[in-house]
C-alpha positions as CSV (number, residue, x, y, z in Angstrom):
1,M,11.8,127.0,-191.9
2,Y,8.4,128.8,-192.4
3,H,5.4,126.6,-192.1
4,H,2.5,128.8,-191.8
5,I,2.9,132.1,-193.4
6,L,0.1,135.2,-192.5
7,I,-0.4,137.6,-195.5
8,S,-1.8,140.8,-194.6
9,T,-4.1,142.8,-197.8
10,D,-6.1,146.1,-198.0
11,G,-6.8,145.4,-201.5
12,S,-4.2,148.0,-202.4
13,E,-1.9,147.9,-205.4
14,T,0.9,148.0,-202.7
15,A,-0.8,145.4,-200.7
16,T,-0.9,143.2,-203.7
17,K,2.4,143.1,-204.6
18,G,2.9,141.5,-200.9
19,L,0.4,139.1,-201.5
20,D,2.1,137.7,-204.5
21,H,5.7,137.7,-202.9
22,G,4.3,135.9,-199.9
23,L,1.9,133.3,-202.2
24,T,5.1,132.7,-204.3
25,L,7.2,132.2,-201.2
26,A,4.7,129.8,-199.6
27,K,4.5,127.4,-202.9
28,A,8.5,127.4,-203.0
29,L,8.5,126.6,-199.2
30,G,5.2,124.2,-199.2
31,A,4.3,126.5,-196.4
32,K,0.4,127.0,-195.6
33,V,-1.0,130.2,-195.9
34,T,-3.6,132.4,-194.0
35,I,-4.7,136.0,-195.7
36,V,-6.1,138.4,-193.4
37,T,-8.0,141.9,-194.1
38,V,-8.8,143.8,-191.4
39,T,-11.9,146.8,-191.3
40,E,-11.4,149.5,-188.8
41,P,-14.1,150.8,-186.7
42,F,-15.4,154.1,-188.4
43,P,-14.1,156.9,-187.0
44,V,-16.2,159.4,-185.6
45,Y,-14.8,163.2,-184.5
46,A,-16.0,163.8,-181.1
47,A,-15.4,167.4,-179.7
48,A,-16.1,166.0,-176.0
49,A,-13.0,163.7,-176.2
50,G,-10.8,167.2,-177.2
51,G,-11.7,167.3,-180.4
52,A,-10.2,163.6,-181.3
53,W,-11.4,161.1,-183.8
54,V,-12.9,158.2,-181.8
55,A,-14.8,154.9,-183.0
56,P,-18.0,154.1,-181.6
57,V,-19.5,151.3,-180.0
58,D,-22.2,150.8,-182.8
59,V,-22.7,153.0,-186.3
60,G,-25.8,152.4,-188.4
61,G,-25.9,153.8,-192.0
62,G,-24.2,150.9,-193.6
63,Y,-21.1,151.2,-192.9
64,E,-20.1,147.8,-191.5
65,E,-22.2,145.9,-194.7
66,S,-20.6,148.2,-196.8
67,Q,-17.1,147.0,-195.4
68,K,-17.6,143.4,-195.0
69,E,-18.9,143.5,-198.8
70,L,-15.3,145.1,-199.5
71,A,-13.6,142.9,-197.6
72,D,-15.2,139.8,-199.0
73,R,-14.1,141.0,-202.5
74,I,-10.6,141.6,-201.4
75,L,-10.2,138.1,-200.1
76,T,-11.8,136.6,-203.0
77,A,-9.4,137.9,-205.1
78,A,-6.6,137.1,-202.7
79,K,-7.6,133.3,-202.7
80,D,-8.1,133.5,-206.7
81,A,-4.6,134.3,-206.8
82,A,-3.6,131.9,-204.4
83,D,-5.7,129.1,-206.1
84,K,-4.1,130.2,-209.7
85,I,-0.6,129.0,-208.7
86,G,-1.8,126.1,-206.4
87,V,-1.6,127.1,-202.9
88,S,-4.0,126.2,-200.2
89,A,-5.2,129.1,-198.4
90,E,-7.6,130.1,-195.7
91,V,-8.9,133.7,-195.6
92,L,-9.7,136.1,-192.5
93,H,-11.8,138.9,-192.3
94,V,-11.0,140.7,-188.7
95,P,-14.1,143.3,-188.6
96,T,-13.4,146.8,-186.8
97,G,-10.2,145.9,-185.5
98,F,-6.9,148.2,-186.0
99,P,-4.8,146.4,-188.4
100,A,-1.5,146.0,-187.0
101,E,-3.2,144.7,-183.9
102,A,-5.2,142.2,-185.6
103,I,-2.2,141.0,-187.5
104,V,0.2,140.6,-184.7
105,E,-2.8,138.3,-182.4
106,T,-3.7,136.6,-185.4
107,A,0.1,135.3,-186.2
108,K,-0.3,134.3,-182.6
109,T,-3.5,132.4,-182.2
110,R,-2.9,130.6,-186.0
111,D,0.8,129.7,-185.2
112,C,2.0,131.7,-187.9
113,S,6.0,131.3,-188.3
114,L,6.4,134.5,-190.4
115,V,4.1,137.6,-191.4
116,C,4.4,138.7,-194.9
117,M,2.9,142.5,-195.8
118,S,3.8,145.5,-198.0
119,S,4.6,148.9,-197.1
120,H,3.4,151.9,-198.9
121,G,6.9,153.5,-197.9
122,R,5.5,156.8,-197.0
123,R,7.8,159.0,-195.0
124,G,7.6,162.8,-193.3
125,L,4.2,163.9,-192.7
126,G,2.2,161.4,-194.6
127,R,3.8,158.8,-192.3
128,L,2.9,161.0,-189.2
129,L,-0.8,161.6,-190.2
130,L,-1.5,157.9,-191.5
131,G,0.8,155.9,-189.3
132,S,2.7,153.2,-189.9
133,Q,1.0,149.9,-189.5
134,T,3.7,148.1,-190.6
135,A,5.9,149.6,-188.4
136,E,3.6,148.4,-185.7
137,V,3.5,144.8,-186.6
138,L,7.8,145.1,-186.8
139,A,7.6,146.6,-183.2
140,H,5.1,143.9,-181.7
141,S,5.2,140.7,-184.0
142,P,6.3,137.9,-182.0
143,V,7.5,135.7,-185.4
144,P,9.7,137.2,-188.3
145,V,8.0,140.0,-190.5
146,L,9.0,140.0,-194.3
147,V,8.0,143.6,-195.7
148,V,7.2,143.8,-199.1
149,R,7.9,147.4,-201.5
């Protein structure tokens, strides 16, 4: 049924629930796993862009390095969790991407048959301000999406 499960994580407690669920499902099905984390571009407020937040082409000050270190820690913990229950998993860091877009693209290019991810379950103003990566993945994924709450 599901031969390759893509599990997304940002290292949060909520995302860890999705990771654990996806790994358990993969073990039960004997499925291959890819675990992905995405680093968003550094946001910069630009009055010239109508007062919008925009991402610069190149950001100094160590942002990329610190985000790579964070991604490495997230993926190491995720890989350790997979190893602990006997699931073979590949890890992937997508730097300077938008999470929903990167998850959908990874599902396509890696021939995944299921995406497993968590939802923070925000509603109202919180969802409006923060957006919903899960909703974007649900809307654009070429494969089924399992949402864990």
